[in-house]
Legacy VTK file of the C-alpha trace (Angstrom):
# vtk DataFile Version 3.0
C-alpha trace
ASCII
DATASET POLYDATA
POINTS 445 float
9.640 49.560 89.183
9.424 53.206 88.266
13.101 53.468 88.889
13.806 50.605 86.378
11.491 51.943 83.678
13.016 55.360 83.994
16.551 54.040 83.666
18.651 54.571 80.500
19.187 50.842 79.982
15.479 50.174 79.908
15.004 52.736 77.194
17.894 51.278 75.194
16.455 47.745 75.362
13.009 48.923 74.303
14.462 50.879 71.385
16.521 47.864 70.184
13.462 45.604 70.384
11.338 48.027 68.389
14.092 48.348 65.766
14.375 44.556 65.439
10.616 44.177 65.028
10.557 46.905 62.410
13.444 45.270 60.453
11.765 41.862 60.478
8.451 43.337 59.401
9.945 45.278 56.484
11.958 42.291 55.173
8.968 39.963 55.443
6.875 42.363 53.344
9.648 42.659 50.706
9.957 38.889 50.368
6.180 38.604 50.048
6.150 41.260 47.318
8.916 39.500 45.349
7.105 36.210 45.497
3.872 37.833 44.408
5.730 39.245 41.371
7.280 35.871 40.461
10.812 36.882 41.541
13.287 34.749 43.470
16.173 35.697 45.582
18.280 32.686 44.352
18.430 31.273 40.737
16.704 27.935 40.082
19.179 25.255 38.888
18.626 22.361 36.444
20.233 19.820 34.101
20.044 19.564 30.305
21.555 16.953 27.955
22.357 18.106 24.420
22.772 15.192 22.008
24.798 14.879 18.808
27.125 17.793 19.361
29.709 17.874 16.494
33.331 17.218 17.418
36.101 19.284 15.864
39.595 17.835 15.501
42.632 20.097 15.385
45.698 18.543 13.696
48.109 18.965 10.789
45.801 17.995 7.932
48.496 18.359 5.267
50.773 15.697 6.736
48.669 13.552 9.085
45.542 11.411 9.036
43.566 10.931 12.263
40.973 8.191 12.653
38.838 6.967 15.541
37.336 10.308 16.605
33.525 10.077 16.762
31.644 12.618 14.693
29.390 13.645 17.597
29.146 13.365 21.402
26.459 14.060 24.041
26.988 16.996 26.434
25.209 17.273 29.811
25.063 20.790 31.312
24.255 21.781 34.892
23.462 25.288 36.160
20.839 28.007 36.178
17.870 27.121 34.031
17.963 30.429 32.217
21.554 29.755 31.160
20.739 26.161 30.193
17.894 27.256 27.929
20.172 29.701 26.140
23.008 27.181 25.758
20.681 24.508 24.370
19.020 26.813 21.846
22.155 28.637 20.701
24.663 25.754 20.835
27.395 28.386 20.739
29.955 26.198 22.504
32.415 23.782 20.850
33.577 20.268 21.661
37.021 19.482 20.288
40.064 17.219 20.354
43.440 18.928 20.194
46.134 16.997 18.298
47.886 20.062 16.920
51.138 19.418 18.754
53.852 19.329 16.002
55.753 16.746 18.061
52.817 14.374 18.259
53.778 10.710 18.007
52.325 8.314 15.406
50.131 5.375 16.329
47.318 4.717 18.804
46.610 7.123 21.650
43.846 8.075 24.078
42.580 11.668 23.966
40.022 13.505 26.080
37.325 15.779 24.728
37.455 19.461 25.603
34.806 22.199 25.529
35.169 25.897 24.767
32.997 29.025 24.535
30.702 27.742 27.318
29.314 30.065 30.005
31.608 29.728 33.010
28.615 29.364 35.322
27.644 26.084 33.645
29.261 22.711 34.378
29.664 20.331 31.414
30.029 16.543 31.273
30.892 14.923 27.897
29.834 11.387 26.953
32.073 9.638 26.037
34.818 11.352 28.014
37.641 10.232 25.736
38.357 8.491 22.399
40.884 5.952 21.168
42.408 7.524 18.041
45.064 6.557 15.534
47.511 9.081 14.093
49.271 8.190 10.848
51.411 9.851 8.236
49.327 11.105 5.304
50.105 9.541 1.889
48.851 10.036 -1.674
49.401 7.403 -4.352
48.183 6.905 -7.911
46.357 3.687 -8.829
44.993 2.199 -12.045
41.224 1.648 -12.041
39.740 -1.689 -13.166
36.141 -1.574 -14.377
33.740 -4.418 -13.589
30.208 -5.408 -14.577
27.866 -8.347 -14.032
28.195 -10.375 -17.235
25.216 -12.569 -16.253
22.923 -9.591 -16.976
23.774 -9.614 -20.685
21.071 -10.924 -23.017
21.620 -14.543 -24.016
24.081 -14.882 -26.876
25.581 -11.417 -26.408
29.137 -10.782 -25.297
30.947 -7.709 -24.031
34.493 -6.570 -24.558
36.853 -5.255 -21.910
35.303 -2.100 -20.412
37.313 1.107 -20.843
37.763 3.678 -18.083
38.319 7.429 -18.245
40.413 8.589 -16.480
42.382 5.354 -16.241
44.035 6.294 -12.919
42.958 7.990 -9.698
44.809 9.497 -6.746
44.053 7.928 -3.385
44.903 9.693 -0.122
44.854 8.194 3.359
46.885 6.889 6.262
50.127 5.271 5.141
49.269 1.879 6.633
45.828 1.944 4.914
47.277 2.908 1.516
49.676 -0.026 1.785
46.701 -2.386 2.208
45.134 -1.457 -1.150
45.056 -4.495 -3.437
42.272 -3.533 -5.853
40.809 -0.280 -7.157
37.454 -1.089 -8.765
34.698 0.801 -10.561
31.522 -1.287 -10.868
29.309 -0.347 -13.831
25.641 -0.960 -13.077
23.814 -2.470 -16.079
20.241 -3.628 -16.602
19.212 -7.228 -17.095
18.939 -8.294 -20.721
21.483 -5.737 -21.969
21.986 -6.089 -25.744
23.665 -2.818 -26.704
26.786 -0.865 -25.813
26.527 1.384 -22.775
28.332 4.391 -21.285
27.948 5.371 -17.649
29.505 6.664 -14.442
30.857 4.276 -11.799
31.956 5.008 -8.230
35.556 4.078 -7.478
36.293 1.881 -4.448
39.604 0.908 -2.867
39.635 -2.677 -1.526
42.075 -4.806 0.441
43.035 -8.348 -0.528
39.860 -9.690 1.176
37.706 -7.208 -0.808
36.955 -5.078 2.249
36.338 -1.399 1.467
39.047 0.918 2.840
38.502 4.355 4.374
40.401 6.626 1.981
39.801 9.741 -0.115
39.698 9.097 -3.885
40.112 11.782 -6.553
38.121 11.648 -8.755
35.491 9.705 -6.808
33.834 8.395 -9.998
34.981 7.582 -13.533
33.358 7.213 -16.942
33.046 3.575 -18.082
32.283 2.416 -21.631
31.187 -1.153 -22.344
30.938 -2.410 -25.919
28.271 -5.098 -26.229
27.951 -7.240 -29.334
26.834 -10.651 -30.449
28.979 -13.172 -32.382
27.896 -13.532 -36.005
28.517 -15.867 -38.908
27.543 -15.513 -42.562
26.324 -18.777 -44.139
24.871 -19.771 -47.487
21.142 -20.267 -47.990
20.748 -23.658 -49.642
17.389 -24.424 -51.327
16.260 -27.964 -50.505
13.785 -29.498 -52.945
10.818 -31.277 -51.353
7.735 -32.914 -52.822
7.261 -34.356 -56.301
6.926 -32.379 -59.507
3.641 -32.511 -61.436
3.308 -34.744 -64.423
4.749 -33.092 -67.514
6.893 -30.648 -65.520
10.624 -30.956 -65.010
12.534 -28.736 -62.566
15.570 -27.325 -64.363
16.947 -25.123 -61.538
16.171 -23.625 -58.157
17.948 -20.435 -57.057
17.604 -18.206 -53.999
18.103 -14.466 -53.482
19.920 -13.400 -51.392
22.311 -16.313 -51.321
23.601 -15.651 -47.777
22.243 -14.848 -44.331
24.009 -13.644 -41.196
23.327 -15.664 -38.044
23.809 -14.264 -34.524
24.320 -16.278 -31.349
26.856 -17.990 -29.147
30.097 -18.704 -30.926
30.044 -22.402 -30.038
26.599 -22.755 -31.609
27.528 -20.852 -34.761
30.583 -23.039 -35.309
28.312 -26.028 -35.838
26.291 -24.378 -38.632
27.746 -24.236 -42.157
24.587 -23.537 -44.167
20.911 -22.743 -43.726
18.577 -25.099 -45.584
15.471 -23.618 -47.186
12.831 -26.284 -48.025
11.174 -25.629 -51.408
8.009 -27.634 -52.128
7.745 -28.248 -55.893
4.561 -30.323 -55.829
2.377 -27.383 -56.938
4.771 -25.875 -59.454
3.481 -26.043 -63.032
5.838 -23.524 -64.674
8.533 -20.951 -63.975
7.799 -19.627 -60.517
9.085 -16.983 -58.144
8.045 -17.110 -54.486
8.996 -15.627 -51.133
9.613 -18.164 -48.377
10.224 -17.835 -44.669
13.646 -18.792 -43.313
13.539 -21.074 -40.281
15.800 -19.889 -37.460
17.816 -22.690 -35.842
17.053 -23.127 -32.133
20.665 -22.401 -31.148
20.661 -19.069 -33.025
19.633 -15.862 -31.290
18.610 -13.915 -34.395
19.124 -13.664 -38.195
19.812 -10.733 -40.508
16.713 -11.551 -42.585
13.624 -13.683 -42.170
12.580 -14.265 -45.817
14.258 -15.121 -49.118
13.079 -15.138 -52.724
13.200 -18.470 -54.554
13.183 -18.690 -58.377
12.231 -22.009 -59.998
12.895 -22.656 -63.688
11.000 -25.513 -65.373
10.454 -27.188 -68.713
7.572 -29.179 -70.174
8.083 -32.891 -70.869
5.904 -35.629 -72.330
4.021 -37.656 -69.796
5.459 -40.899 -71.170
8.955 -39.614 -70.308
7.940 -39.618 -66.643
9.959 -42.735 -65.770
13.051 -41.332 -67.426
12.566 -38.060 -65.523
12.297 -39.822 -62.180
15.458 -41.802 -62.911
17.311 -38.585 -63.728
16.127 -37.001 -60.511
17.260 -40.025 -58.565
20.699 -39.819 -60.165
20.965 -36.156 -59.203
20.067 -36.938 -55.611
22.562 -39.755 -55.459
25.322 -37.530 -56.863
24.674 -34.783 -54.283
24.777 -37.078 -51.251
28.559 -37.490 -51.038
28.983 -33.700 -51.263
26.617 -32.802 -48.430
27.174 -35.695 -46.037
30.082 -37.241 -44.197
29.937 -40.891 -43.409
29.275 -40.921 -39.640
30.265 -44.505 -39.117
33.958 -43.763 -39.786
34.190 -40.853 -37.306
34.530 -41.011 -33.523
35.127 -38.437 -30.787
37.560 -38.324 -27.908
37.568 -35.668 -25.161
40.602 -34.530 -23.140
39.950 -32.521 -19.963
42.054 -30.108 -17.860
44.499 -29.283 -20.628
46.880 -26.530 -19.464
46.752 -23.209 -21.360
50.296 -21.816 -21.756
50.895 -18.033 -22.175
53.646 -17.356 -24.729
55.581 -14.156 -25.467
55.474 -12.880 -21.852
57.857 -9.967 -21.163
60.068 -9.780 -18.056
58.134 -6.809 -16.634
54.722 -8.362 -17.276
52.434 -10.189 -14.889
49.969 -12.383 -16.785
46.885 -13.986 -15.276
44.272 -16.087 -17.100
40.655 -16.242 -15.957
40.939 -19.977 -16.542
44.208 -21.786 -17.200
42.712 -25.166 -18.162
40.232 -26.237 -20.817
38.657 -29.331 -22.358
39.013 -30.254 -26.040
37.139 -32.799 -28.167
38.901 -34.414 -31.111
36.996 -35.928 -34.036
38.532 -38.449 -36.389
39.048 -42.092 -37.191
39.018 -44.456 -34.243
42.487 -45.830 -35.006
43.923 -42.280 -35.146
42.296 -41.176 -31.893
43.674 -44.165 -29.985
47.218 -43.024 -30.709
46.678 -39.477 -29.352
47.486 -38.473 -25.756
47.446 -35.136 -23.884
51.112 -34.598 -24.730
50.188 -34.419 -28.429
47.875 -31.426 -27.860
48.995 -27.822 -27.290
46.836 -24.879 -26.136
48.630 -21.504 -26.087
47.721 -17.832 -25.870
49.987 -15.118 -27.302
50.499 -12.182 -24.842
53.500 -10.587 -26.547
51.568 -7.633 -27.985
49.123 -7.054 -25.128
49.030 -3.761 -23.239
48.292 -3.492 -19.549
44.676 -4.367 -18.780
42.196 -7.161 -19.520
41.958 -8.711 -22.996
39.869 -11.348 -24.772
42.448 -13.423 -26.683
41.950 -16.266 -29.167
43.557 -19.583 -28.291
46.084 -21.256 -30.584
45.460 -25.012 -30.910
47.857 -27.681 -32.191
46.615 -31.244 -32.660
47.914 -34.205 -34.683
47.104 -34.241 -38.391
43.998 -36.053 -39.584
41.670 -34.956 -36.745
39.425 -31.958 -36.152
38.812 -30.319 -32.778
36.160 -28.511 -30.768
36.742 -26.306 -27.675
34.403 -25.156 -24.924
35.473 -21.646 -25.959
37.942 -20.444 -28.569
38.883 -17.388 -26.496
40.173 -16.747 -22.986
40.295 -13.618 -20.801
43.849 -12.481 -20.045
44.811 -9.837 -17.438
48.168 -8.116 -17.957
49.772 -5.871 -15.331
53.113 -4.072 -15.219
55.507 -3.350 -12.371
54.495 -0.001 -10.884
56.613 2.366 -8.775
55.005 3.910 -5.699
54.447 7.642 -5.698
54.135 9.544 -2.462
53.009 13.066 -1.813
LINES 1 446
445 0 1 2 3 4 5 6 7 8 9 10 11 12 13 14 15 16 17 18 19 20 21 22 23 24 25 26 27 28 29 30 31 32 33 34 35 36 37 38 39 40 41 42 43 44 45 46 47 48 49 50 51 52 53 54 55 56 57 58 59 60 61 62 63 64 65 66 67 68 69 70 71 72 73 74 75 76 77 78 79 80 81 82 83 84 85 86 87 88 89 90 91 92 93 94 95 96 97 98 99 100 101 102 103 104 105 106 107 108 109 110 111 112 113 114 115 116 117 118 119 120 121 122 123 124 125 126 127 128 129 130 131 132 133 134 135 136 137 138 139 140 141 142 143 144 145 146 147 148 149 150 151 152 153 154 155 156 157 158 159 160 161 162 163 164 165 166 167 168 169 170 171 172 173 174 175 176 177 178 179 180 181 182 183 184 185 186 187 188 189 190 191 192 193 194 195 196 197 198 199 200 201 202 203 204 205 206 207 208 209 210 211 212 213 214 215 216 217 218 219 220 221 222 223 224 225 226 227 228 229 230 231 232 233 234 235 236 237 238 239 240 241 242 243 244 245 246 247 248 249 250 251 252 253 254 255 256 257 258 259 260 261 262 263 264 265 266 267 268 269 270 271 272 273 274 275 276 277 278 279 280 281 282 283 284 285 286 287 288 289 290 291 292 293 294 295 296 297 298 299 300 301 302 303 304 305 306 307 308 309 310 311 312 313 314 315 316 317 318 319 320 321 322 323 324 325 326 327 328 329 330 331 332 333 334 335 336 337 338 339 340 341 342 343 344 345 346 347 348 349 350 351 352 353 354 355 356 357 358 359 360 361 362 363 364 365 366 367 368 369 370 371 372 373 374 375 376 377 378 379 380 381 382 383 384 385 386 387 388 389 390 391 392 393 394 395 396 397 398 399 400 401 402 403 404 405 406 407 408 409 410 411 412 413 414 415 416 417 418 419 420 421 422 423 424 425 426 427 428 429 430 431 432 433 434 435 436 437 438 439 440 441 442 443 444
């Protein structure tokens, strides 16, 4: 035993064992110290998802239009938590689609999203991974703007002319196939209900296809100034004093006059056409001498408003003997009888006949004009003797609208009516809306 313990190999083994124990002891203490200080020998990994990261698209913006690329994507990052926290707070990386190749082909294609400026120790996953995009040639074309408004919001009896637009044209830029789909360029003027005065405002311009779907294009300018002239049809008629009641004994009415002699009525044109005078009842039963009085004018139900509400009536009289009363009454009766034929038309000799769906014919159309009527048919009522009306057919009636002097745009034009002699006529409306357009060459940029 002594011989073994005193041997060189024994001493070597003991020394190696002591060295191993010392190494293990020192390393165990160091690991314990690191843990007590909150340190780790290996980084702690994690996962973070960053939502709504903007996507950049690289392509030739002067000559191409790219559609279909989402504005944002979600990015999931994996790696050391310390790096994840920094990446999420700083967002200093970029997600992009590269279509900058000058030889890129037009049409539909599938592209993958790429990421740059991300710490190389982090692993990124992009959702979605790819996008279906469309690449088209970029085109700019000039279009005329048509202004619109909701005519049902006008106050009853009021009408509006064709709205004017400034500027009259806009430049629209987009993909060639989208530009070719544009059928209408509209600017809708928002008005309030019960509008009864002219209005000026701004309206956003929209490009629409034939089915009135809004198209994704850039419009310059994006809005235009629209002016709408609002008015109400008017007609000036005479104020006719109408004697009522019976004069007092010994008083004879020599004359009745009114001041002013005319009043302006406002309302729908069809209603105004039926009014030729405004009667003003004047009660003479209390008049015992020359009198001047102010009376209220009664507004017809079909009239929206009048230029004045009162009129001054002057009555001139003379004194007569009471025994001449019978003679006076006879004279008054004669006057009444003489006035009847002037003011009245014998209704029993007049009849009406209505013709429907009469075609309205545009006349004076130029070769380079396109003319469209809001309505190309209308009804007409003829008034006259029964025997005359029986002889009249649709072929004897002509409704035309003269477009020879109309510029491009929308116009309110009066109809020209031809009917056989001896009859009068009434229309649903004496005017019709006419849209005129010209042939227009395409302009590309």
